Every structure is written in structure tokens, then in C-alpha cells.
C-alpha positions in Angstrom: 36.0 23.1 35.4 37.1 20.1 32.9 33.7 18.5 33.7 32.4 22.5 33.3 33.7 22.5 29.5 32.4 18.8 29.1 29.0 20.0 29.6 29.0 23.2 27.8 30.4 21.3 24.7 27.7 18.3 25.0 25.1 21.4 25.2 26.5 22.4 22.1 27.2 19.2 20.4 23.4 18.5 21.0 21.7 22.0 19.6 23.9 21.7 17.0 22.3 18.4 16.3 19.0 19.5 16.7 19.0 22.6 14.2 20.4 19.9 11.7 17.2 17.5 12.3 15.3 20.4 12.1 16.6 22.3 9.2 16.5 18.4 7.7 12.6 18.2 8.0 12.1 21.5 6.5 13.7 20.5 3.7 11.9 17.1 3.2 9.1 18.8 3.9 9.2 21.6 1.7 10.2 19.6 -1.2 7.5 17.4 -0.6 5.5 20.6 -0.6 6.6 21.6 -3.7 6.2 17.7 -5.2 2.5 18.1 -4.6 2.2 22.0 -6.3 3.9 19.9 -9.5 1.5 16.9 -9.5 -1.7 18.8 -9.2 0.2 21.4 -12.0 0.7 18.6 -14.3 -2.6 17.2 -14.3 -4.0 20.9 -15.5 -0.9 21.0 -17.9 1.5 18.9 -19.8 4.7 21.2 -20.0 4.8 21.2 -16.5 5.3 17.3 -17.0 7.9 17.7 -19.4 9.2 20.3 -17.5 9.6 17.4 -14.5 10.5 14.1 -16.6 11.7 15.6 -19.7 9.8 15.0 -23.3 9.1 11.6 -24.3 8.8 9.8 -21.4 5.3 8.2 -22.2 6.8 7.5 -25.1 9.8 5.0 -23.4 7.0 3.4 -21.2 4.7 2.6 -24.2 8.2 1.1 -26.1 9.0 -1.0 -22.9 5.9 -2.5 -22.8 6.1 -3.8 -26.3 9.8 -5.1 -26.1 8.6 -6.6 -22.9 5.4 -8.8 -24.3 3.8 -8.2 -21.5 0.7 -10.0 -23.0 2.3 -13.4 -22.4 1.7 -15.3 -18.9 5.0 -15.7 -17.5 3.2 -17.4 -14.4 1.3 -20.2 -14.7 -1.1 -22.8 -13.4 0.4 -26.6 -12.8 -2.2 -29.5 -12.1 -1.0 -30.0 -8.5 -2.4 -29.6 -5.2 0.8 -28.3 -3.6 4.5 -26.1 -4.3 7.2 -29.1 -5.3 10.1 -29.0 -3.1 8.8 -25.5 -1.3 10.0 -27.5 2.2 13.8 -27.0 1.0 13.3 -23.4 0.4 13.7 -20.8 2.6 10.7 -18.9 4.8 9.7 -16.3 1.9 9.8 -12.6 4.3 10.3 -9.1 3.3 14.2 -9.1 3.2 13.5 -12.1 0.6 11.8 -9.8 -1.5 14.6 -7.2 -1.6 17.1 -10.0 -2.4 15.3 -11.3 -5.3 14.8 -7.0 -6.4 18.9 -6.8 -5.8 19.2 -10.1 -8.1 16.9 -9.6 -10.7 16.0 -5.9 -10.9 12.5 -6.2 -11.1 9.0 -7.1 -8.9 9.3 -10.9 -7.5 7.9 -12.8 -10.6 9.0 -16.0 -10.8 6.6 -18.3 -9.4 3.3 -21.1 -10.6 -0.3 -21.2 -9.0 -1.1 -24.9 -7.7 -4.2 -25.3 -8.4 -5.7 -28.9 -7.6 -6.2 -28.6 -3.8 -9.2 -26.9 -2.0 -7.7 -23.3 -3.0 -5.0 -22.4 -5.2 -1.5 -22.0 -3.9 0.9 -19.6 -5.3 4.5 -21.2 -5.4 7.7 -19.2 -5.8 10.7 -20.3 -6.9 13.1 -19.0 -4.8 10.6 -18.9 -0.8 8.3 -20.6 0.7 5.0 -20.0 2.4 4.8 -22.1 5.5 1.5 -20.6 6.9 -0.3 -22.0 3.7 -0.1 -25.4 4.6 0.3 -24.9 8.9 -2.6 -22.0 9.9 -0.6 -22.7 13.7 2.7 -20.8 12.0 1.4 -17.3 13.0 0.8 -18.4 16.4 4.4 -20.2 16.3 6.3 -17.9 15.5 4.2 -14.9 17.5 5.0 -12.6 14.4 7.9 -10.6 14.7 6.5 -7.5 13.3 6.8 -5.8 16.9 3.9 -4.8 20.1 0.8 -6.2 20.7 -1.9 -5.5 19.0 0.4 -5.9 15.8 -1.0 -2.6 13.6 -1.5 -2.8 9.7 -2.7 -0.3 7.8 -4.0 -1.1 4.4 -4.2 2.6 2.0 -6.1 2.4 -0.9 -9.1 2.5 -3.4 -12.3 -0.5 -3.9 -9.5 -3.4 -4.8 -7.6 -2.3 -1.1 -10.9 -2.5 0.5 -11.3 -6.0 -0.5 -7.6 -7.1 0.4 -8.0 -5.9 3.7 -11.7 -8.1 4.0 -9.0 -10.3 2.4 -6.9 -10.1 5.3 -9.4 -10.3 7.8 -10.4 -13.5 6.5 -6.8 -14.8 6.7 -6.3 -14.2 10.4 -9.8 -15.3 10.9 -8.5 -18.8 9.1 -5.4 -19.0 11.4 -8.0 -18.7 14.1 -8.7 -15.3 15.3 -12.2 -13.4 15.8 -12.4 -9.9 14.6 -14.8 -7.2 15.6 -15.3 -3.5 14.7 -13.5 -0.6 16.1 -14.9 2.0 14.0 -16.7 2.9 11.0 -17.0 5.6 8.9 -20.8 6.5 8.9 -22.3 6.6 5.4 -25.7 7.3 3.9 -27.0 4.4 2.0 -27.2 5.9 -1.8 -26.0 9.4 -1.1 -22.8 10.6 -2.2 -20.5 11.9 1.1 -17.4 13.7 2.2 -15.2 12.2 4.9 -17.1 11.5 7.7 -15.3 14.0 10.6 -15.7 11.6 13.2 -14.4 8.4 12.6 -10.6 10.7 11.8 -10.9 12.5 15.1 -7.8 11.1 17.9 -9.6 10.4 20.9 -8.2 13.0 24.0 -6.2 14.9 21.2 -6.2 18.6 21.7 -6.9 19.7 18.0 -10.0 17.2 18.0 -12.3 20.5 17.7 -10.7 22.0 14.8 -10.6 19.5 12.5 -13.0 19.9 9.3 -14.2 18.2 6.0 -14.8 20.3 3.5 -17.8 19.9 0.9 -15.8 17.5 -1.7 -17.3 14.4 -2.6 -15.8 11.2 -2.6 -17.4 8.5 -1.0 -20.4 6.4 -3.4 -20.6 3.5 -1.7 -19.6 1.0 0.9 -16.4 0.3 -0.8 -15.0 3.6 -0.4 -15.5 3.7 3.9 -12.9 3.4 6.1 -12.8 1.3 9.1 -10.9 -0.7 11.4 -10.8 -3.7 12.9 -9.1 -5.7 16.1 -8.6 -9.4 15.6 -8.1 -11.5 19.0 -7.4 -15.2 19.2 -10.4 -17.5 19.4 -9.7 -20.2 21.8 -12.6 -22.5 20.1 -10.4 -22.7 17.1 -6.7 -23.4 18.1 -5.2 -24.7 21.5 -3.2 -21.2 21.9 -4.5 -20.3 24.6 -2.0 -18.3 26.3 -1.5 -16.6 22.9 -1.6 -12.7 23.1 -0.7 -12.3 20.1 -3.5 -9.7 18.2 -4.0 -7.4 15.2 -5.7 -4.3 14.5 -6.5 -3.9 10.8 -7.4 -0.4 9.4 -8.6 0.6 6.0 -8.0 3.7 4.6 -10.2 5.2 1.3 -8.6 7.0 -1.5 -9.2 7.0 -5.2 -7.5 10.7 -5.8 -4.1 11.3 -5.0 -5.2 15.4 -4.7 -8.6 14.8 -3.1 -8.1 17.3 -0.6 -11.1 16.4 1.7 -9.8 17.2 5.1 -8.1 20.5 7.1 -7.5 21.3 10.1 -8.3 25.4 10.9 -5.8 27.2 13.1 -5.1 26.7 16.5 -2.6 27.2 19.1 -1.2 23.8 18.3 -1.4 23.7 14.9 -0.3 27.3 13.7 0.8 25.8 10.2 -1.2 22.8 10.1 -2.4 23.1 6.3 -3.0 19.9 4.1 -2.3 20.0 0.4 -4.0 16.4 0.0 -5.9 13.9 1.9 -2.9 11.9 2.0 -0.8 14.0 3.4 -3.0 14.5 5.8 -3.3 10.9 6.5 0.4 10.5 6.7 1.6 13.7 8.4 -1.2 14.1 10.8 -3.7 11.3 11.8 -1.1 8.6 12.3 1.0 10.7 14.0 -1.9 11.3 16.6 -3.3 7.7 15.8 -0.4 5.4 16.3 1.7 4.4 13.0 1.2 0.9 12.0 3.8 -1.9 12.4 2.7 -2.2 8.7 1.8 0.1 6.2 0.3 -1.6 2.8 0.0 0.9 0.0 -2.0 -0.6 -2.6 -1.6 1.1 -6.1 -5.1 2.1 -7.2 -3.9 2.4 -11.0 -8.0 1.1 -12.3 -8.2 4.4 -11.3 -5.3 6.4 -12.5 -5.1 4.7 -15.7 -8.3 6.4 -17.2 -7.2 10.2 -16.3 -3.1 10.3 -16.1 -0.8 9.5 -18.5 2.3 7.5 -17.5 4.3 11.0 -17.0 1.8 12.3 -14.8 1.0 9.1 -12.9 4.9 9.1 -12.0 4.6 12.5 -10.5 1.6 11.1 -8.6 3.4 8.0 -7.1 6.3 10.2 -7.0 4.4 12.2 -4.4 2.7 9.7 -2.3 6.2 7.8 -2.0 8.0 11.0 -0.8 5.2 12.0 1.9 6.0 8.4 3.7 9.7 9.0 3.3 8.9 12.5 5.2 6.3 11.8 7.6 6.6 7.9 8.0 9.3 6.1 11.3 11.4 3.5 9.4 10.0 1.9 12.0 6.7 0.9 10.5 7.4 -1.8 7.2 6.3 -0.3 4.1 5.2 -2.8 1.7 3.8 -1.2 -2.5 1.5 -3.8 -4.3 1.7 -3.4 -8.0 -1.5 -3.2 -9.4 -3.7 -6.9 -10.3 -4.7 -7.3 -14.2 -8.3 -7.1 -15.3 -10.9 -9.2 -16.8 -11.3 -6.8 -20.1 -14.2 -9.2 -21.7 -16.5 -7.5 -18.3 -15.4 -3.6 -19.1 -18.0 -1.8 -19.3 -18.5 -0.1 -22.6 -18.1 3.6 -20.7 -14.7 2.7 -19.2 -13.6 1.0 -22.2 -11.6 4.6 -23.7 -7.8 4.4 -23.5 -6.8 8.1 -22.7 -3.2 7.3 -23.9 -4.5 7.7 -27.9 -3.1 4.4 -28.9 -4.1 0.8 -29.5 -2.9 -0.2 -25.6 -5.1 -2.2 -24.0 -6.3 -2.0 -20.2 -4.0 -4.8 -18.8 -1.0 -3.5 -20.7 -1.5 -0.2 -19.5 -1.9 -1.4 -15.7 1.8 -3.5 -16.8 3.1 0.0 -17.9 2.1 1.7 -14.4 3.8 -0.8 -12.6 6.8 -0.6 -14.6 6.5 3.4 -14.1 5.8 2.3 -9.8 9.4 0.1 -9.7 11.2 2.8 -11.6 10.4 5.1 -8.9 10.5 2.5 -6.0 14.0 1.0 -7.6 16.6 2.9 -4.9 14.7 2.1 -1.9 13.8 -1.6 -2.9 17.3 -2.2 -2.9 18.9 -0.6 -0.1 19.0 -2.6 2.6 18.5 0.0 5.0 15.0 1.1 3.9 12.0 0.4 5.3 10.0 0.3 1.6 9.5 -3.4 0.4 7.8 -4.6 -2.6 4.9 -7.4 -2.7 4.8 -10.0 -5.9 4.6 -8.5 -9.6 0.6 -8.5 -9.1 -0.1 -8.3 -13.1 2.3 -11.4 -13.4 0.6 -13.5 -10.7 -2.4 -12.5 -11.6 -2.2 -13.6 -15.6 -3.4 -16.8 -15.5 -6.2 -16.5 -13.3 -7.6 -13.3 -14.9 -11.5 -13.7 -15.2 -11.7 -17.3 -13.3 -10.7 -15.4 -10.4 -12.9 -11.9 -10.9 -16.6 -10.9 -9.5 -16.2 -8.3 -12.5 -13.8 -6.6 -14.7 -11.7 -5.7 -12.0 -12.3 -6.7 -8.5 -11.0 -10.5 -7.6 -12.7 -12.9 -5.9 -13.1 -12.8 -2.2 -11.5 -15.8 -1.8 -8.5 -14.9 -4.2 -8.0 -11.5 -1.7 -7.8 -14.1 1.2 -5.0 -15.9 -0.3 -2.8 -13.0 -1.0 -3.9 -11.3 2.7 -2.4 -14.8 3.9 0.8 -14.2 2.1 1.5 -10.4 3.0 0.8 -11.6 6.6 3.0 -14.3 6.3 6.1 -11.9 4.8 5.4 -9.5 7.6 5.2 -11.5 10.2 8.6 -13.7 9.6 
């Protein structure tokens, strides 16, 4: 009898747990949908923005920009080939960056560039990147991110495309050979919508239900999603038994509210409606395709700064962050990258306008957007149980490299992205 009662009690406890989990999931999802609708309305009406954030938020950010003297480069260059005293510092990890945030209440930013060697090296004051001088480091560490191959996904705009190429360059420098697994089909010179075939999940029951709207989002190769598999090359290192491998994928997006993919109603997805492409990626594509070990969210502020106020930008950031918190499991490490500075002297005249209606220049606006990003992420970045992290303050560390390391007004040179890509993988693997 006692055993029978115990079984019934265990069943009831399990049932209550399932119900509570379901209700919590529904609440989190409905909250993200509500936020998506708020963001959509806010882009059309400032009244919605003020209702959500209160009046005066833009003025607060602009005051912060002026008070913070963002025009001064706090990160400098030094005429040395290596980081002084770095061997005595702990290895840079995601948790090292979290500790910095908790101690200083800002993105990590105390560092300098050593520029006298063959390659510029970033030298933080509180940790070191051993893989910058020891290319076998990644093989010796075996990378603690997780399973093999290690899945890395980057979600961003054209700067994200270049950074993804930088990630690939970094692992190739470490002795890996990378080959394309899949890539969105393109027609040269023709603007297109999403390539449905790229996003189909092999063997998925919903494949035949996937559709693409006529919305145009791609104008060239920088807007094309792709995935590459990187495995060790025995010709470049002696670790012939090393089974470490990377799968690196780039998902392109420039507009948070883009809605170019959908699922038609079917037996397994009667409620599968996606308000935005970002929701489609985080809620469905990654679930079916396989969640990455590392998800890199590269803030697309170079687009956002021209069509949104700081208050609207905050809502858009909150929306993407809520999608990640709702649909991405805690086993995935999420790394946010703030925006980097632009070479203002090369900005084309048609992009030189200021949507904020004041005397702020392009880079001051980018500093302001990074400040907004930090405000949104602060609770998660400080929480030791959170799977959300942030890279160094990209605007500050790119300040001394402005124009010298740019190929145009926005995009940095490939070697710069390769250096940053190397640091990102070292952070995640350490």
C-alpha cells in the first residue's frame, strides 16, 4: 500500500512540475511576442516608446555620451611586439569577463594594442590570450565548449559576415582545414528574399511547409548565410590524433523586424507562426538544426543607428535578448559583441545624415548604442548562473585602430577580424 501511495504521489509531483513548466514557457513566449509587437509599434509611433520606457530616455543617453567623453581613446597603441607581463595573468575566459563586469559595471575595456610585431595583439590588463603566441594551444586545451564538432553560430549583419570569416581564418591559422557545408543560393546583382532550401532541416517533418515571403533582404554576398566544417590538417600540426573540429555558421540579418520565413499550418505546427526572422531562427531553426555551443550575437548598430532612436534601439535589443532567453537552452553560451567604431572620413555622403537631429557624429551614436546594450544586458552579465556574456567594449578597443584598420567606412580589414575571431574562440574554449 505504501509503495502504491508513493507511486501516486510521485506521479502527482511530476504532473504538477510539467504543468508549471508549461505555464512558465507559455508566459515567457507570450512576453516575447508582446515585446515584438511593442517594438513593431514603436518604430511607427514614438508614443509606444515613451509608454514602455518613459519620456526622456534619448536625452539621458545623449547626456551620458557627453559626460563620458567618448571621443577620447582610452585604449592606446604601444610600440612593442608582445604583451608585457601577460604570462603572470590568468587566461582570459568568459567567466573572467563576467568578473570584470561585476567589479567595474561596464564592458571589459582596460587593455592596449601591441603593434610592433607581425600582427597587432590585444593586451588586457587582467588576463591573457595564450593562443595569440602558441598556435598549438587550442589543440592542447582540446576546447571545453562541448561536443565534437564544436558548433559556433554568428548572428549579425555584414560586419558579422567578416567576423565569421575571421573565425575561420583563426582556426585555419591553428592548423584546421575548412570546407563549405552549405550556402544560400544567390543570383549575382539581383536582390532576393531568403533561400528556403538553406533553412530546411534534413529529415524534418515540417520541411514541405516552409515558405519564404517576397520581402527583399539580400543584396549581395555579405548578406548570404553559410556554414563551414573545420577539421585538423595533419600537414600543419603534429596532433594527428586530435579529433577536435569546428562547425561555424553565419546567419545574416540587418533588420530586427524582418519577417521573410514562415511555416504554413500543418499537423505538427498548427501554432507555428513567427513574427520575425529572428524568432524563426531562435525558436525553430536552431531547435531542429541543433543548438550551437557558442552563439555570437554581433550588434548590427551600423544599420540601427540610422533608423532608430536610442529608446527604439533599446526595445529592439530587449526583443532579441528576450528571444534568446526564451528559446536558447542554458547549455549554449551566448556572447554579445558591441559595435565597433567607423572611419568617419570615409562615410559616403548619403549615409552622413544624423537621425537624432543634433550634433552627435556617427561614432558618438555607436558609443551610445553600446551603452544601451549594456543597460539591457547588465542583469544577465552579472548573474553567475546566466549563460549570457559580452566581449570587450568593441568601440573602445577599435578606437586606436580607426581608419588605419578599415577597408571602408564600416568594415575593418580581414586581419583585424581574424585577431578578434581568435580571441573569441580562446574565450569560449578556455
